MILOMAR-809941 format. One line per 10 residues: number of its first residue (from 1); their letters; for each residue y, x, z of C-alpha. Coordinates in nm, 2 decimals. Example, Ala and Ser with C-alpha at 12.3 -4.5 7.8 and 13.67 -1.06 7.14 Angstrom:
// residues 2
1 = AS = -0.45/1.23/0.78 | -0.11/1.37/0.71
//
This chain:
// residues 237
1 = XXXXXXXXXX = 0.38/0.44/11.45 | 0.22/0.75/11.33 | 0.55/0.89/11.21 | 0.71/0.81/11.55 | 0.43/0.98/11.73 | 0.46/1.29/11.51 | 0.83/1.31/11.59 | 0.76/1.27/11.96 | 0.50/1.54/11.95 | 0.74/1.79/11.79
11 = XXXXXXXXXX = 1.06/1.69/11.99 | 1.20/1.93/12.25 | 1.26/1.62/12.46 | 0.88/1.58/12.50 | 0.86/1.93/12.65 | 1.13/1.84/12.90 | 0.96/1.52/13.00 | 0.62/1.68/13.05 | 0.77/1.96/13.25 | 0.92/1.73/13.50
21 = XXXXXXXXXX = 0.66/1.45/13.54 | 0.43/1.47/13.84 | 0.08/1.60/13.78 | -0.09/1.27/13.87 | 0.00/0.91/13.91 | 0.11/0.62/13.70 | 0.41/0.66/13.47 | 0.62/0.36/13.38 | 0.83/0.38/13.07 | 1.10/0.12/13.12
31 = XXXXXXXXXX = 1.24/0.01/12.79 | 0.95/0.16/12.60 | 1.03/-0.01/12.27 | 0.76/0.05/12.01 | 0.57/0.25/12.27 | 0.53/0.59/12.11 | 0.59/0.78/12.44 | 0.34/0.56/12.62 | 0.08/0.65/12.36 | 0.17/1.01/12.35
41 = XXXXXXXXXX = 0.15/1.05/12.73 | -0.18/0.87/12.74 | -0.33/1.09/12.47 | -0.23/1.38/12.69 | -0.42/1.24/12.99 | -0.15/1.05/13.18 | -0.17/0.70/13.32 | 0.13/0.57/13.12 | 0.23/0.21/13.08 | 0.53/0.04/12.92
51 = XXXXXXXXXX = 0.77/-0.24/12.98 | 1.04/-0.38/12.76 | 1.23/-0.71/12.70 | 1.17/-0.71/12.32 | 0.86/-0.91/12.25 | 0.87/-0.80/11.88 | 0.87/-0.44/11.97 | 0.59/-0.48/12.23 | 0.37/-0.66/11.98 | 0.39/-0.35/11.75
61 = XXXXXXXXXX = 0.32/-0.13/12.05 | 0.02/-0.34/12.16 | -0.13/-0.33/11.80 | -0.12/0.05/11.83 | -0.31/0.04/12.16 | -0.03/0.09/12.41 | -0.07/-0.10/12.74 | 0.27/-0.27/12.76 | 0.42/-0.59/12.92 | 0.73/-0.80/12.87
71 = XXXXXXXXXX = 0.96/-0.75/13.16 | 1.33/-0.78/13.26 | 1.41/-0.42/13.37 | 1.64/-0.57/13.64 | 1.34/-0.76/13.79 | 1.02/-0.57/13.72 | 0.68/-0.74/13.78 | 0.57/-0.42/13.95 | 0.48/-0.38/14.32 | 0.72/-0.18/14.54
81 = XXXXXXXXXX = 0.65/0.19/14.53 | 0.37/0.14/14.27 | 0.46/0.41/14.02 | 0.47/0.79/14.06 | 0.73/0.83/13.78 | 0.98/0.61/13.62 | 1.08/0.71/13.26 | 1.36/0.55/13.07 | 1.51/0.69/12.75 | 1.83/0.55/12.62
91 = XXXXXXXXXX = 1.81/0.21/12.78 | 2.04/0.15/13.08 | 2.36/0.22/12.89 | 2.31/-0.10/12.69 | 2.37/-0.34/12.99 | 2.73/-0.47/12.96 | 2.74/-0.50/13.34 | 2.65/-0.13/13.38 | 2.33/0.04/13.48 | 2.33/-0.04/13.85
101 = XXXXXXXXXX = 2.09/-0.35/13.85 | 1.83/-0.15/13.65 | 1.87/0.15/13.87 | 1.83/-0.05/14.18 | 1.50/-0.19/14.05 | 1.38/0.16/13.95 | 1.45/0.27/14.31 | 1.23/-0.02/14.43 | 0.92/0.07/14.23 | 0.94/0.45/14.28
111 = XXXXXXXXXX = 0.82/0.56/14.63 | 0.97/0.83/14.84 | 0.91/1.17/14.66 | 0.85/0.99/14.33 | 1.02/1.10/14.01 | 1.28/0.95/13.78 | 1.35/1.08/13.43 | 1.64/0.89/13.27 | 1.85/0.95/12.97 | 2.19/0.81/12.86
121 = XXXXXXXXXX = 2.44/0.89/12.59 | 2.63/1.21/12.70 | 3.00/1.22/12.72 | 2.98/1.57/12.58 | 3.25/1.82/12.47 | 3.28/1.68/12.12 | 3.32/1.33/12.25 | 3.59/1.44/12.50 | 3.78/1.61/12.22 | 3.75/1.29/12.01
131 = XXXXXXXXXX = 3.83/1.06/12.30 | 4.16/0.92/12.16 | 3.99/0.84/11.83 | 3.68/0.69/11.99 | 3.90/0.46/12.22 | 4.10/0.35/11.92 | 3.78/0.26/11.73 | 3.64/0.07/12.03 | 3.97/-0.13/12.05 | 3.96/-0.21/11.69
141 = XXXXXXXXXX = 3.60/-0.32/11.71 | 3.68/-0.55/12.01 | 3.98/-0.70/11.83 | 3.76/-0.77/11.52 | 3.51/-0.96/11.74 | 3.25/-0.68/11.78 | 3.01/-0.70/12.06 | 2.95/-0.44/12.33 | 2.69/-0.18/12.24 | 2.67/0.10/12.50
151 = XXXXXXXXXX = 2.83/0.33/12.76 | 2.83/0.71/12.76 | 2.83/0.91/13.09 | 2.94/1.25/13.22 | 2.70/1.44/13.44 | 2.91/1.36/13.74 | 2.92/0.98/13.66 | 2.55/0.96/13.61 | 2.48/1.17/13.92 | 2.70/0.94/14.13
161 = XXXXXXXXXX = 2.51/0.63/14.00 | 2.17/0.78/14.08 | 2.27/0.91/14.43 | 2.40/0.56/14.51 | 2.05/0.42/14.45 | 1.86/0.67/14.67 | 1.78/0.95/14.42 | 1.84/1.32/14.45 | 1.93/1.47/14.12 | 1.73/1.79/14.04
171 = XXXXXXXXXX = 1.89/1.87/13.71 | 2.06/1.75/13.39 | 1.94/1.84/13.04 | 2.14/1.76/12.73 | 1.93/1.70/12.42 | 1.95/1.59/12.05 | 2.25/1.81/11.96 | 2.21/1.76/11.58 | 2.28/1.38/11.59 | 2.65/1.42/11.65
181 = XXXXXXXXXX = 2.68/1.67/11.36 | 2.47/1.46/11.13 | 2.68/1.15/11.20 | 3.00/1.35/11.13 | 2.86/1.49/10.81 | 2.76/1.14/10.69 | 3.12/1.02/10.75 | 3.26/1.31/10.55 | 3.02/1.24/10.26 | 3.09/0.86/10.26
191 = XXXXXXXXXX = 3.46/0.93/10.21 | 3.41/1.18/9.93 | 3.41/1.09/9.56 | 3.05/1.02/9.43 | 3.03/1.34/9.21 | 3.16/1.56/9.49 | 2.92/1.41/9.75 | 2.63/1.46/9.52 | 2.72/1.81/9.45 | 2.75/1.88/9.82
201 = XXXXXXXXXX = 2.41/1.75/9.91 | 2.23/2.05/10.07 | 1.88/2.16/9.98 | 1.62/2.15/10.25 | 1.65/2.46/10.46 | 1.38/2.72/10.47 | 1.16/2.73/10.78 | 1.31/3.05/10.92 | 1.66/2.92/10.87 | 1.56/2.59/11.03
211 = XXXXXXXXXX = 1.42/2.76/11.33 | 1.73/2.98/11.37 | 1.96/2.67/11.35 | 1.75/2.49/11.60 | 1.76/2.78/11.85 | 2.14/2.79/11.81 | 2.18/2.41/11.86 | 1.96/2.42/12.17 | 2.16/2.70/12.33 | 2.35/2.61/12.65
221 = XXXXXXXXXX = 2.70/2.60/12.51 | 2.59/2.40/12.20 | 2.41/2.14/12.41 | 2.72/2.09/12.63 | 2.94/2.05/12.32 | 2.71/1.85/12.10 | 2.42/1.71/12.30 | 2.40/1.34/12.21 | 2.19/1.24/12.51 | 2.17/1.35/12.87
231 = XXXXXXX = 1.84/1.35/13.06 | 1.86/1.34/13.44 | 1.57/1.45/13.65 | 1.57/1.30/14.00 | 1.35/1.24/14.30 | 1.35/0.93/14.52 | 1.47/1.01/14.87
//
């Protein structure tokens, strides 16, 4: 848990979340998993609680001191309008029926003027370019008996979903641009001969180089091309 907290403290995503959360009021993280963001927000003075459907994950979160509960995100055991902000990071895309049932329940527990911060996999520029390959891989996976894993969304698609459930979108923020590149690099290495792959393993970059690479990856064009996830910031009508 300490390692997860360290990553959360250093992540650019955390800055985005804190910038757009209301100053006061209860924050519900729906799909909190191991609860690192619940713990981080509480250590920074926010009234954060978590809900998830994984009992195993919640046991670990509770051991670390996070106030969490087992809930179906499509039928939350939360009073109507009871939370000032609804936070959900990489969760709604995993429902095979789509995100609407979860978003409908989010709209119920957030009052008028309350906030929603929700992230999903981003149908970014790189994914658009690779669409024929990705569709082929998805078809082969289905034919081999593979199970559904997740959807990805464009800004327009996610905005339409949120609008349909009574939210006004204030902005979209792509993040985690390095993941797409890391995944592509791993695939290239896995297909290379062992001696070549070993020789190609890079040394850890120097701090100045790492900072420069991070600034480049988090530029607007790079985020639109490589951002793995898309955070939507919205307000309940």
